[in-house]
C-alpha positions in Angstrom: 181.6 212.0 153.8 183.0 210.6 150.5 185.6 208.1 149.4 189.2 209.5 149.5 190.6 209.2 146.0 194.2 209.4 147.2 194.2 207.0 150.2 193.3 203.3 150.5 193.2 201.1 153.5 193.9 197.4 153.7 191.2 195.1 154.9 190.8 191.3 155.1 189.1 191.4 151.7 191.5 193.7 149.9 191.7 197.5 149.9 189.0 200.0 150.3 188.9 203.8 149.8 189.6 205.9 152.8 187.1 208.3 154.3 187.3 211.9 153.4 185.2 214.6 155.1 184.8 217.9 153.4 183.2 220.8 155.1 182.5 224.1 153.3 182.7 227.3 155.5 179.5 229.1 154.7 180.8 232.7 154.8 184.0 232.3 152.9 183.5 229.1 150.8 186.7 227.7 152.2 186.9 223.9 152.1 188.1 222.0 155.2 189.1 218.4 154.5 189.7 215.7 157.1 190.8 212.1 157.0 190.6 209.6 159.8 193.4 209.5 162.3 193.9 205.7 162.3 195.9 205.8 165.6 192.7 207.1 167.4 189.7 205.6 165.5 186.5 207.6 166.0 188.2 210.1 168.3 190.4 212.4 166.2 190.8 213.3 162.5 193.7 214.7 160.6 193.2 218.1 159.1 194.4 218.3 155.5 196.0 221.7 154.5 198.7 223.0 152.2 202.3 222.3 152.8 204.0 225.7 153.6 206.8 224.8 151.3 205.6 222.9 148.2 201.8 223.5 148.5 200.9 219.8 148.5 197.8 218.7 150.5 199.2 217.1 153.7 197.9 216.3 157.2 198.7 219.4 159.3 197.0 218.8 162.7 195.2 216.3 164.9 191.6 217.5 165.4 189.5 216.0 168.1 187.3 219.0 168.7 186.6 222.6 167.7 189.2 223.9 170.2 191.9 222.0 168.2 190.8 223.6 165.0 190.8 227.0 166.8 194.4 226.4 167.9 195.4 225.5 164.4 193.8 228.7 163.0 195.3 231.0 165.8 198.4 232.8 164.2 199.8 233.1 167.8 199.4 229.5 168.6 202.5 227.5 169.6 201.5 224.4 167.5 204.3 222.5 165.8 204.0 220.2 162.9 202.7 216.7 163.4 204.9 213.8 162.3 202.4 212.8 159.6 203.0 216.1 157.9 206.7 215.2 157.3 206.0 212.1 155.1 208.2 212.5 152.1 205.8 210.7 149.8 203.2 213.4 150.3 205.5 216.3 149.1 206.9 217.5 145.9 210.5 216.5 145.2 213.0 218.8 147.0 210.4 220.1 149.5 212.1 221.7 152.4 209.2 220.8 154.8 209.5 217.0 154.3 211.4 214.8 156.7 214.2 214.2 154.3 214.9 217.9 154.4 215.1 218.1 158.2 217.4 216.4 160.7 214.6 215.6 163.2 210.9 216.1 163.2 209.9 218.7 165.8 207.0 216.7 167.1 206.0 213.2 167.8 202.8 211.6 166.7 199.8 213.0 168.7 202.0 215.8 170.0 201.1 219.1 168.3 202.4 221.4 170.9 206.1 222.3 171.4 207.6 221.2 174.7 207.8 223.9 177.3 210.9 223.8 179.5 
């Protein structure tokens, strides 16, 4: 775990760097990066990955266990974007994935699956 150079959190004594967990996949060398999910302290993390439109590093999924990561990696999964992924400030100007480019986000916070009717 290291200090997150892009995110700070307010405390009573000022701001402190956020936590950043980086895991290297042994076989491929791919880096997996996670930041705390502050709505569920100690229970879940936000997986950082590239925006499908602008390529910026954004939170893409809530991860509370390996099954959640498996769902994220499954190309046939029915996961939708988490609300944190739509934050305009994280994207390049004009990004079509950001919330300003969409009428309504397709998911609510902590809901990564599409509703089934």
